[in-house]
MMTF fields as JSON, N, C-alpha, C and O atoms, coordinates in Angstrom:
{
  "mmtfVersion": "1.0.0",
  "mmtfProducer": "UNKNOWN",
  "numBonds": 471,
  "numAtoms": 472,
  "numGroups": 118,
  "numChains": 1,
  "numModels": 1,
  "chainsPerModel": [1],
  "groupsPerChain": [118],
  "chainIdList": ["A"],
  "bondAtomList": [4, 2, 8, 6, 12, 10, 16, 14, 20, 18, 24, 22, 28, 26, 32, 30, 36, 34, 40, 38, 44, 42, 48, 46, 52, 50, 56, 54, 60, 58, 64, 62, 68, 66, 72, 70, 76, 74, 80, 78, 84, 82, 88, 86, 92, 90, 96, 94, 100, 98, 104, 102, 108, 106, 112, 110, 116, 114, 120, 118, 124, 122, 128, 126, 132, 130, 136, 134, 140, 138, 144, 142, 148, 146, 152, 150, 156, 154, 160, 158, 164, 162, 168, 166, 172, 170, 176, 174, 180, 178, 184, 182, 188, 186, 192, 190, 196, 194, 200, 198, 204, 202, 208, 206, 212, 210, 216, 214, 220, 218, 224, 222, 228, 226, 232, 230, 236, 234, 240, 238, 244, 242, 248, 246, 252, 250, 256, 254, 260, 258, 264, 262, 268, 266, 272, 270, 276, 274, 280, 278, 284, 282, 288, 286, 292, 290, 296, 294, 300, 298, 304, 302, 308, 306, 312, 310, 316, 314, 320, 318, 324, 322, 328, 326, 332, 330, 336, 334, 340, 338, 344, 342, 348, 346, 352, 350, 356, 354, 360, 358, 364, 362, 368, 366, 372, 370, 376, 374, 380, 378, 384, 382, 388, 386, 392, 390, 396, 394, 400, 398, 404, 402, 408, 406, 412, 410, 416, 414, 420, 418, 424, 422, 428, 426, 432, 430, 436, 434, 440, 438, 444, 442, 448, 446, 452, 450, 456, 454, 460, 458, 464, 462, 468, 466],
  "bondOrderList": [1, 1, 1, 1, 1, 1, 1, 1, 1, 1, 1, 1, 1, 1, 1, 1, 1, 1, 1, 1, 1, 1, 1, 1, 1, 1, 1, 1, 1, 1, 1, 1, 1, 1, 1, 1, 1, 1, 1, 1, 1, 1, 1, 1, 1, 1, 1, 1, 1, 1, 1, 1, 1, 1, 1, 1, 1, 1, 1, 1, 1, 1, 1, 1, 1, 1, 1, 1, 1, 1, 1, 1, 1, 1, 1, 1, 1, 1, 1, 1, 1, 1, 1, 1, 1, 1, 1, 1, 1, 1, 1, 1, 1, 1, 1, 1, 1, 1, 1, 1, 1, 1, 1, 1, 1, 1, 1, 1, 1, 1, 1, 1, 1, 1, 1, 1, 1],
  "groupList": [{"groupName": "ILE", "atomNameList": ["N", "CA", "C", "O"], "elementList": ["N", "C", "C", "O"], "formalChargeList": [0, 0, 0, 0], "bondAtomList": [1, 0, 2, 1, 3, 2], "bondOrderList": [1, 1, 2], "singleLetterCode": "I", "chemCompType": "L-PEPTIDE LINKING"}, {"groupName": "LYS", "atomNameList": ["N", "CA", "C", "O"], "elementList": ["N", "C", "C", "O"], "formalChargeList": [0, 0, 0, 0], "bondAtomList": [1, 0, 2, 1, 3, 2], "bondOrderList": [1, 1, 2], "singleLetterCode": "K", "chemCompType": "L-PEPTIDE LINKING"}, {"groupName": "ASN", "atomNameList": ["N", "CA", "C", "O"], "elementList": ["N", "C", "C", "O"], "formalChargeList": [0, 0, 0, 0], "bondAtomList": [1, 0, 2, 1, 3, 2], "bondOrderList": [1, 1, 2], "singleLetterCode": "N", "chemCompType": "L-PEPTIDE LINKING"}, {"groupName": "ASP", "atomNameList": ["N", "CA", "C", "O"], "elementList": ["N", "C", "C", "O"], "formalChargeList": [0, 0, 0, 0], "bondAtomList": [1, 0, 2, 1, 3, 2], "bondOrderList": [1, 1, 2], "singleLetterCode": "D", "chemCompType": "L-PEPTIDE LINKING"}, {"groupName": "GLU", "atomNameList": ["N", "CA", "C", "O"], "elementList": ["N", "C", "C", "O"], "formalChargeList": [0, 0, 0, 0], "bondAtomList": [1, 0, 2, 1, 3, 2], "bondOrderList": [1, 1, 2], "singleLetterCode": "E", "chemCompType": "L-PEPTIDE LINKING"}, {"groupName": "VAL", "atomNameList": ["N", "CA", "C", "O"], "elementList": ["N", "C", "C", "O"], "formalChargeList": [0, 0, 0, 0], "bondAtomList": [1, 0, 2, 1, 3, 2], "bondOrderList": [1, 1, 2], "singleLetterCode": "V", "chemCompType": "L-PEPTIDE LINKING"}, {"groupName": "GLY", "atomNameList": ["N", "CA", "C", "O"], "elementList": ["N", "C", "C", "O"], "formalChargeList": [0, 0, 0, 0], "bondAtomList": [1, 0, 2, 1, 3, 2], "bondOrderList": [1, 1, 2], "singleLetterCode": "G", "chemCompType": "PEPTIDE LINKING"}, {"groupName": "ALA", "atomNameList": ["N", "CA", "C", "O"], "elementList": ["N", "C", "C", "O"], "formalChargeList": [0, 0, 0, 0], "bondAtomList": [1, 0, 2, 1, 3, 2], "bondOrderList": [1, 1, 2], "singleLetterCode": "A", "chemCompType": "L-PEPTIDE LINKING"}, {"groupName": "LEU", "atomNameList": ["N", "CA", "C", "O"], "elementList": ["N", "C", "C", "O"], "formalChargeList": [0, 0, 0, 0], "bondAtomList": [1, 0, 2, 1, 3, 2], "bondOrderList": [1, 1, 2], "singleLetterCode": "L", "chemCompType": "L-PEPTIDE LINKING"}, {"groupName": "PRO", "atomNameList": ["N", "CA", "C", "O"], "elementList": ["N", "C", "C", "O"], "formalChargeList": [0, 0, 0, 0], "bondAtomList": [1, 0, 2, 1, 3, 2], "bondOrderList": [1, 1, 2], "singleLetterCode": "P", "chemCompType": "L-PEPTIDE LINKING"}, {"groupName": "SER", "atomNameList": ["N", "CA", "C", "O"], "elementList": ["N", "C", "C", "O"], "formalChargeList": [0, 0, 0, 0], "bondAtomList": [1, 0, 2, 1, 3, 2], "bondOrderList": [1, 1, 2], "singleLetterCode": "S", "chemCompType": "L-PEPTIDE LINKING"}, {"groupName": "PHE", "atomNameList": ["N", "CA", "C", "O"], "elementList": ["N", "C", "C", "O"], "formalChargeList": [0, 0, 0, 0], "bondAtomList": [1, 0, 2, 1, 3, 2], "bondOrderList": [1, 1, 2], "singleLetterCode": "F", "chemCompType": "L-PEPTIDE LINKING"}, {"groupName": "MET", "atomNameList": ["N", "CA", "C", "O"], "elementList": ["N", "C", "C", "O"], "formalChargeList": [0, 0, 0, 0], "bondAtomList": [1, 0, 2, 1, 3, 2], "bondOrderList": [1, 1, 2], "singleLetterCode": "M", "chemCompType": "L-PEPTIDE LINKING"}, {"groupName": "TYR", "atomNameList": ["N", "CA", "C", "O"], "elementList": ["N", "C", "C", "O"], "formalChargeList": [0, 0, 0, 0], "bondAtomList": [1, 0, 2, 1, 3, 2], "bondOrderList": [1, 1, 2], "singleLetterCode": "Y", "chemCompType": "L-PEPTIDE LINKING"}, {"groupName": "THR", "atomNameList": ["N", "CA", "C", "O"], "elementList": ["N", "C", "C", "O"], "formalChargeList": [0, 0, 0, 0], "bondAtomList": [1, 0, 2, 1, 3, 2], "bondOrderList": [1, 1, 2], "singleLetterCode": "T", "chemCompType": "L-PEPTIDE LINKING"}, {"groupName": "TRP", "atomNameList": ["N", "CA", "C", "O"], "elementList": ["N", "C", "C", "O"], "formalChargeList": [0, 0, 0, 0], "bondAtomList": [1, 0, 2, 1, 3, 2], "bondOrderList": [1, 1, 2], "singleLetterCode": "W", "chemCompType": "L-PEPTIDE LINKING"}, {"groupName": "ARG", "atomNameList": ["N", "CA", "C", "O"], "elementList": ["N", "C", "C", "O"], "formalChargeList": [0, 0, 0, 0], "bondAtomList": [1, 0, 2, 1, 3, 2], "bondOrderList": [1, 1, 2], "singleLetterCode": "R", "chemCompType": "L-PEPTIDE LINKING"}, {"groupName": "HIS", "atomNameList": ["N", "CA", "C", "O"], "elementList": ["N", "C", "C", "O"], "formalChargeList": [0, 0, 0, 0], "bondAtomList": [1, 0, 2, 1, 3, 2], "bondOrderList": [1, 1, 2], "singleLetterCode": "H", "chemCompType": "L-PEPTIDE LINKING"}, {"groupName": "GLN", "atomNameList": ["N", "CA", "C", "O"], "elementList": ["N", "C", "C", "O"], "formalChargeList": [0, 0, 0, 0], "bondAtomList": [1, 0, 2, 1, 3, 2], "bondOrderList": [1, 1, 2], "singleLetterCode": "Q", "chemCompType": "L-PEPTIDE LINKING"}, {"groupName": "CYS", "atomNameList": ["N", "CA", "C", "O"], "elementList": ["N", "C", "C", "O"], "formalChargeList": [0, 0, 0, 0], "bondAtomList": [1, 0, 2, 1, 3, 2], "bondOrderList": [1, 1, 2], "singleLetterCode": "C", "chemCompType": "L-PEPTIDE LINKING"}],
  "groupTypeList": [0, 1, 0, 2, 3, 4, 5, 6, 7, 8, 2, 9, 10, 11, 10, 6, 10, 12, 0, 11, 7, 8, 6, 11, 6, 10, 11, 8, 0, 13, 11, 10, 8, 8, 7, 8, 6, 14, 6, 7, 8, 8, 6, 10, 6, 15, 15, 11, 8, 9, 5, 8, 5, 5, 8, 13, 10, 6, 6, 0, 8, 10, 0, 16, 15, 8, 16, 7, 13, 2, 17, 0, 16, 13, 5, 6, 16, 8, 3, 1, 1, 7, 1, 7, 2, 7, 14, 8, 11, 4, 18, 19, 4, 14, 8, 16, 10, 4, 8, 0, 14, 1, 8, 14, 17, 13, 1, 2, 4, 11, 8, 2, 14, 1, 2, 10, 2, 6],
  "groupIdList": [1, 2, 3, 4, 5, 6, 7, 8, 9, 10, 11, 12, 13, 14, 15, 16, 17, 18, 19, 20, 21, 22, 23, 24, 25, 26, 27, 28, 29, 30, 31, 32, 33, 34, 35, 36, 37, 38, 39, 40, 41, 42, 43, 44, 45, 46, 47, 48, 49, 50, 51, 52, 53, 54, 55, 56, 57, 58, 59, 60, 61, 62, 63, 64, 65, 66, 67, 68, 69, 70, 71, 72, 73, 74, 75, 76, 77, 78, 79, 80, 81, 82, 83, 84, 85, 86, 87, 88, 89, 90, 91, 92, 93, 94, 95, 96, 97, 98, 99, 100, 101, 102, 103, 104, 105, 106, 107, 108, 109, 110, 111, 112, 113, 114, 115, 116, 117, 118],
  "secStructList": [7, 7, 7, 7, 1, 1, 6, 6, 7, 7, 7, 2, 2, 2, 2, 2, 2, 2, 2, 2, 2, 2, 2, 2, 2, 2, 2, 2, 2, 2, 2, 2, 2, 2, 2, 2, 2, 2, 2, 2, 2, 2, 7, 7, 4, 4, 4, 2, 2, 2, 2, 2, 2, 2, 2, 2, 2, 2, 2, 2, 2, 2, 2, 2, 2, 2, 2, 2, 2, 2, 2, 2, 2, 2, 2, 2, 2, 2, 2, 2, 2, 2, 2, 2, 6, 2, 2, 2, 2, 2, 2, 2, 2, 2, 2, 2, 2, 2, 2, 2, 2, 2, 2, 2, 2, 2, 2, 2, 2, 2, 2, 2, 2, 2, 2, 2, 2, 7],
  "xCoordList": [-76.154, -76.783, -78.041, -78.884, -78.157, -79.314, -80.428, -80.211, -81.603, -82.751, -83.734, -84.195, -84.049, -84.998, -86.143, -86.058, -87.202, -88.327, -88.196, -89.192, -87.004, -86.751, -86.537, -86.383, -86.53, -86.224, -84.756, -83.904, -84.462, -83.088, -82.653, -81.487, -83.561, -83.224, -83.139, -83.753, -82.368, -82.202, -83.407, -83.956, -83.802, -84.854, -84.291, -83.151, -85.038, -84.505, -84.06, -83.064, -84.759, -84.351, -83.056, -82.23, -82.872, -81.628, -80.456, -79.393, -80.641, -79.543, -79.228, -78.063, -80.242, -80.001, -79.216, -78.325, -79.544, -78.81, -77.363, -76.449, -77.167, -75.802, -74.982, -73.803, -75.582, -74.885, -74.536, -73.436, -75.471, -75.199, -74.057, -73.154, -74.086, -73.027, -71.674, -70.664, -71.638, -70.392, -69.856, -68.662, -70.725, -70.3, -69.826, -68.808, -70.559, -70.179, -68.852, -68.0, -68.673, -67.413, -66.239, -65.175, -66.429, -65.327, -65.022, -63.861, -66.047, -65.842, -64.991, -64.037, -65.331, -64.57, -63.135, -62.2, -62.958, -61.606, -60.761, -59.612, -61.32, -60.562, -60.113, -58.937, -61.029, -60.662, -59.799, -58.998, -59.941, -59.041, -57.623, -56.668, -57.48, -56.158, -55.568, -54.368, -56.396, -55.926, -55.447, -54.421, -56.168, -55.768, -54.495, -53.605, -54.404, -53.187, -51.977, -50.9, -52.151, -51.05, -50.61, -49.413, -51.551, -51.217, -50.552, -49.596, -51.06, -50.431, -49.02, -48.141, -48.784, -47.431, -46.498, -45.321, -46.996, -46.168, -45.809, -44.697, -46.737, -46.458, -45.541, -44.825, -45.544, -44.602, -44.953, -44.46, -45.759, -46.08, -47.47, -48.411, -47.59, -48.843, -49.962, -51.133, -49.636, -50.688, -51.39, -52.463, -50.837, -51.482, -52.55, -53.404, -52.491, -53.359, -54.846, -55.612, -55.255, -56.673, -57.198, -58.261, -56.497, -57.014, -57.065, -57.992, -56.066, -56.065, -57.243, -57.889, -57.529, -58.661, -59.974, -60.84, -60.119, -61.335, -61.46, -62.544, -60.348, -60.374, -60.688, -61.481, -60.08, -60.34, -61.792, -62.42, -62.32, -63.712, -64.649, -65.594, -64.38, -65.213, -65.121, -66.122, -63.936, -63.772, -64.57, -65.144, -64.607, -65.386, -66.877, -67.581, -67.349, -68.767, -69.097, -70.135, -68.203, -68.41, -68.43, -69.245, -67.546, -67.521, -68.782, -69.27, -69.314, -70.567, -71.714, -72.558, -71.745, -72.812, -72.697, -73.707, -71.476, -71.277, -71.686, -72.261, -71.39, -71.779, -73.302, -73.84, -73.994, -75.46, -75.996, -76.916, -75.413, -75.849, -75.574, -76.412, -74.417, -74.066, -75.044, -75.522, -75.335, -76.281, -77.68, -78.386, -78.081, -79.397, -79.45, -80.446, -78.373, -78.326, -78.38, -79.075, -77.651, -77.693, -79.097, -79.581, -79.762, -81.116, -82.083, -82.902, -81.993, -82.882, -82.615, -83.547, -81.342, -81.007, -81.58, -82.112, -81.47, -82.035, -83.557, -84.165, -84.161, -85.614, -86.049, -87.078, -85.272, -85.583, -85.485, -86.314, -84.465, -84.336, -85.523, -86.058, -85.924, -87.068, -88.347, -89.21, -88.465, -89.658, -89.737, -90.821, -88.596, -88.6, -88.881, -89.554, -88.369, -88.578, -90.018, -90.561, -90.633, -92.005, -92.895, -93.487, -92.984, -93.712, -95.18, -95.724, -95.822, -97.24, -97.464, -98.449, -96.554, -96.679, -96.573, -97.339, -95.632, -95.488, -96.671, -97.074, -97.23, -98.429, -99.592, -100.366, -99.716, -100.77, -100.558, -101.513, -99.31, -99.006, -99.351, -99.908, -99.028, -99.344, -100.862, -101.363, -101.583, -103.042, -103.636, -104.499, -103.171, -103.658, -103.314, -104.116, -102.125, -101.712, -102.636, -103.083, -102.918, -103.798, -105.217, -105.864, -105.705, -107.022, -107.038, -107.997, -105.966, -105.874, -105.846, -106.511, -105.083, -105.021, -106.381, -106.791, -107.096, -108.432, -109.387, -110.13, -109.363, -110.241, -109.896, -110.789, -108.606, -108.206, -108.59, -109.018, -108.442, -108.861, -110.365, -110.831, -111.117, -112.579, -112.946, -113.768, -112.337, -112.65, -112.207, -112.873, -111.099, -110.651, -111.659, -112.04, -112.084, -113.067, -114.388, -115.022, -114.802, -116.024, -115.907, -116.848, -114.748, -114.518, -114.529, -115.118, -113.872, -113.823, -115.203, -115.553, -115.998, -117.358, -118.23, -119.029, -118.088, -118.844, -118.437, -119.281, -117.153, -116.629, -117.11, -117.468, -117.116, -117.567, -119.077, -119.533, -119.833, -121.291, -121.711, -122.751, -120.906, -121.224, -120.795, -121.229, -119.952, -119.609, -118.365, -117.941],
  "yCoordList": [365.908, 366.323, 367.086, 366.597, 368.272, 369.115, 368.791, 368.716, 368.604, 368.257, 369.422, 369.794, 369.989, 371.094, 370.689, 369.709, 371.451, 371.229, 372.116, 372.637, 372.286, 373.133, 372.275, 371.056, 372.934, 372.239, 371.849, 372.664, 370.627, 370.147, 369.612, 369.257, 369.545, 369.027, 367.499, 366.857, 366.948, 365.501, 364.833, 365.324, 363.724, 362.902, 362.242, 361.778, 362.181, 361.584, 360.134, 359.731, 359.351, 357.959, 357.881, 357.001, 358.793, 358.811, 359.212, 358.595, 360.233, 360.663, 359.582, 359.387, 358.878, 357.766, 356.652, 356.062, 356.365, 355.334, 355.749, 354.929, 357.026, 357.511, 357.46, 357.108, 357.802, 357.723, 356.277, 355.993, 355.359, 353.939, 353.464, 352.776, 353.825, 353.4, 353.968, 353.271, 355.199, 355.809, 355.087, 354.802, 354.794, 354.065, 352.668, 352.214, 351.985, 350.619, 350.614, 349.762, 351.558, 351.642, 351.95, 351.345, 352.898, 353.226, 352.054, 351.828, 351.305, 350.104, 349.084, 348.537, 348.829, 347.862, 348.322, 347.531, 349.582, 350.099, 350.052, 349.613, 350.499, 350.533, 349.136, 348.932, 348.176, 346.849, 346.106, 345.257, 346.402, 345.808, 346.331, 345.555, 347.634, 348.204, 347.707, 347.446, 347.576, 347.061, 345.619, 345.254, 344.808, 343.416, 343.338, 342.542, 344.157, 344.159, 344.62, 344.035, 345.659, 346.149, 345.122, 344.931, 344.471, 343.441, 342.246, 341.677, 341.874, 340.775, 341.123, 340.261, 342.372, 342.79, 342.809, 342.473, 343.192, 343.203, 341.805, 341.57, 340.884, 339.519, 338.806, 337.884, 339.204, 338.694, 337.354, 337.044, 336.562, 335.245, 335.287, 335.826, 334.718, 334.775, 333.965, 334.3, 332.911, 332.064, 332.714, 332.25, 333.761, 334.491, 335.454, 335.911, 335.751, 336.786, 336.464, 337.313, 335.259, 334.906, 334.885, 335.453, 334.253, 334.311, 335.736, 336.089, 336.55, 337.936, 338.686, 339.475, 338.454, 339.095, 338.707, 339.556, 337.439, 336.965, 337.601, 338.028, 337.661, 338.24, 339.733, 340.232, 340.448, 341.873, 342.147, 343.062, 341.364, 341.535, 341.255, 342.006, 340.171, 339.838, 340.928, 341.262, 341.482, 342.581, 343.806, 344.498, 344.072, 345.202, 345.001, 345.923, 343.808, 343.507, 343.612, 344.157, 343.087, 343.17, 344.619, 344.984, 345.437, 346.848, 347.571, 348.441, 347.244, 347.849, 347.453, 348.283, 346.19, 345.749, 346.421, 346.809, 346.562, 347.243, 348.707, 349.267, 349.327, 350.717, 350.857, 351.804, 349.92, 349.949, 349.802, 350.515, 348.865, 348.662, 349.902, 350.305, 350.506, 351.728, 352.857, 353.55, 353.036, 354.082, 353.816, 354.748, 352.546, 352.193, 352.515, 353.045, 352.192, 352.475, 353.975, 354.431, 354.75, 356.206, 356.733, 357.615, 356.19, 356.616, 356.325, 357.174, 355.135, 354.767, 355.659, 356.059, 355.969, 356.854, 358.247, 358.835, 358.779, 360.1, 360.077, 361.018, 359.002, 358.87, 358.778, 359.337, 358.077, 357.956, 359.309, 359.637, 360.096, 361.443, 362.32, 363.063, 362.222, 363.01, 362.55, 363.365, 361.254, 360.724, 361.205, 361.511, 361.272, 361.758, 363.252, 363.727, 363.995, 365.44, 365.796, 366.774, 365.004, 365.272, 364.073, 363.48, 363.725, 362.513, 362.569, 361.579, 363.715, 363.799, 363.691, 363.102, 364.258, 364.168, 362.719, 362.286, 361.968, 360.568, 359.735, 358.795, 360.064, 359.351, 359.612, 358.704, 360.849, 361.17, 360.419, 359.925, 360.334, 359.589, 358.119, 357.513, 357.543, 356.132, 355.917, 354.913, 356.848, 356.749, 356.835, 356.037, 357.804, 357.933, 356.701, 356.249, 356.163, 354.964, 353.791, 353.083, 353.591, 352.476, 352.682, 351.722, 353.93, 354.204, 353.926, 353.364, 354.327, 354.091, 352.599, 352.14, 351.851, 350.401, 349.774, 348.891, 350.222, 349.691, 349.982, 349.102, 351.222, 351.586, 350.798, 350.311, 350.67, 349.929, 348.462, 347.863, 347.882, 346.485, 346.35, 345.398, 347.293, 347.283, 347.379, 346.604, 348.328, 348.497, 347.285, 346.916, 346.671, 345.471, 344.345, 343.678, 344.139, 343.086, 343.375, 342.464, 344.64, 345.024, 344.755, 344.262, 345.08, 344.838, 343.347, 342.916, 342.567, 341.118, 340.497, 339.602, 340.974, 340.445, 340.814, 339.996, 342.034, 342.46, 341.659, 341.261, 341.425, 340.686, 339.232, 338.669, 338.624, 337.242, 337.111, 336.109, 338.084, 337.999, 338.223, 337.722, 338.972, 339.21, 338.056, 337.957, 337.195, 336.025, 336.17, 335.256],
  "zCoordList": [90.864, 89.622, 89.986, 90.739, 89.452, 89.728, 88.739, 87.53, 89.277, 88.436, 88.494, 89.573, 87.355, 87.258, 86.354, 85.614, 86.427, 85.532, 84.302, 83.801, 83.827, 82.676, 81.435, 81.518, 80.3, 79.051, 79.094, 79.448, 78.741, 78.756, 80.109, 80.278, 81.078, 82.399, 82.337, 81.485, 83.253, 83.295, 83.935, 84.921, 83.37, 83.941, 85.203, 85.175, 86.306, 87.535, 87.362, 87.962, 86.568, 86.38, 85.58, 85.821, 84.632, 83.864, 84.751, 84.689, 85.57, 86.437, 87.471, 87.816, 87.97, 88.891, 88.226, 88.837, 86.98, 86.235, 86.002, 86.085, 85.711, 85.495, 86.784, 86.747, 87.911, 89.192, 89.514, 89.987, 89.259, 89.482, 88.605, 89.08, 87.324, 86.4, 86.817, 86.728, 87.262, 87.71, 88.942, 89.024, 89.889, 91.086, 90.766, 91.29, 89.908, 89.526, 88.781, 89.033, 87.866, 87.12, 88.028, 87.9, 88.955, 89.862, 90.788, 91.129, 91.2, 92.019, 91.26, 91.814, 90.005, 89.215, 88.985, 89.114, 88.649, 88.389, 89.66, 89.624, 90.775, 92.02, 92.433, 92.736, 92.449, 92.896, 91.885, 92.274, 90.608, 89.62, 89.809, 89.79, 89.991, 90.233, 91.549, 91.633, 92.562, 93.836, 93.703, 94.277, 92.963, 92.753, 91.924, 92.223, 90.89, 90.073, 90.883, 90.778, 91.682, 92.513, 93.538, 93.754, 94.162, 95.142, 94.463, 94.989, 93.303, 92.556, 92.132, 92.15, 91.752, 91.365, 92.568, 92.436, 93.73, 94.931, 95.396, 95.869, 95.264, 95.693, 94.714, 95.106, 93.472, 92.494, 91.887, 90.802, 92.512, 91.983, 91.347, 91.929, 90.156, 89.426, 90.054, 89.872, 90.786, 91.342, 92.522, 92.908, 93.111, 94.194, 93.685, 94.445, 92.411, 91.868, 92.045, 92.501, 91.692, 91.768, 93.207, 93.46, 94.166, 95.544, 96.103, 96.832, 95.758, 96.226, 95.621, 96.309, 94.355, 93.706, 94.385, 94.596, 94.723, 95.391, 96.78, 97.176, 97.512, 98.857, 98.786, 99.584, 97.845, 97.728, 97.324, 97.855, 96.396, 95.985, 97.155, 97.397, 97.876, 99.036, 100.094, 100.729, 100.288, 101.237, 100.816, 101.657, 99.527, 99.032, 99.254, 99.665, 98.985, 99.206, 100.695, 101.07, 101.543, 102.983, 103.458, 104.306, 102.922, 103.341, 102.893, 103.614, 101.744, 101.288, 102.216, 102.553, 102.627, 103.537, 104.896, 105.485, 105.398, 106.675, 106.561, 107.494, 105.421, 105.219, 105.218, 105.793, 104.577, 104.595, 106.01, 106.411, 106.771, 108.15, 108.987, 109.793, 108.805, 109.537, 109.212, 110.111, 107.942, 107.542, 108.087, 108.473, 108.119, 108.671, 110.164, 110.655, 110.881, 112.319, 112.561, 113.469, 111.758, 111.885, 111.607, 112.316, 110.565, 110.213, 111.351, 111.703, 111.924, 113.02, 114.232, 114.93, 114.479, 115.593, 115.41, 116.352, 114.189, 113.917, 114.028, 114.537, 113.552, 113.644, 115.103, 115.483, 115.916, 117.336, 118.035, 118.883, 117.675, 118.255, 117.867, 118.69, 116.599, 116.152, 116.84, 117.165, 117.058, 117.719, 119.158, 119.655, 119.828, 121.205, 121.259, 122.174, 120.283, 120.263, 119.912, 120.423, 119.042, 118.575, 118.884, 117.982, 120.149, 120.535, 120.123, 119.634, 120.316, 119.985, 118.478, 118.033, 117.704, 116.248, 115.786, 114.924, 116.351, 115.964, 116.433, 115.748, 117.583, 118.041, 117.098, 116.795, 116.634, 115.672, 114.365, 113.766, 113.923, 112.689, 112.842, 111.926, 113.983, 114.22, 114.268, 113.761, 114.867, 114.919, 113.514, 113.147, 112.735, 111.363, 110.538, 109.721, 110.754, 110.033, 110.354, 109.452, 111.63, 111.994, 111.459, 111.039, 111.472, 110.895, 109.398, 108.87, 108.722, 107.279, 106.969, 106.04, 107.741, 107.519, 107.75, 106.997, 108.794, 109.074, 107.917, 107.483, 107.421, 106.302, 105.047, 104.353, 104.751, 103.555, 103.654, 102.667, 104.834, 105.023, 104.83, 104.204, 105.361, 105.189, 103.707, 103.218, 102.996, 101.575, 100.754, 99.787, 101.129, 100.424, 100.606, 99.644, 101.844, 102.109, 101.403, 100.869, 101.4, 100.706, 99.209, 98.587, 98.631, 97.212, 96.895, 95.904, 97.748, 97.518, 97.636, 96.867, 98.611, 98.776, 97.584, 97.127, 97.076, 95.91, 94.693, 93.89, 94.557, 93.421, 93.454, 92.42, 94.661, 94.793, 94.574, 94.024, 94.987, 94.831, 93.372, 92.943, 92.612, 91.205, 90.309, 89.161, 90.831, 90.045, 89.355, 88.647]
}
């Protein structure tokens, strides 16, 4: 979905909700049809519920594996970028530590001011 700053453009939160709903709906339809097809092939009605549970669990497991796979790919790409731009990442880490130090200082200063004022 293309998001523009034009009149009639989709709000990013609305388009995200629509993508989620589409994915969730297709997930439900796919696994329901898969369970019905498997139940029809097995022929016995009492197999339907265990097959449905196994298929649903398999779907959840595959989603988790996909997340783990994508995370590993992301970390690998980040590692390649870090090796290619080592000085840039060192500068980012230095700036990050300086920022954390300053924020901690300002937080402590704020808390001390707040406590002294009552």
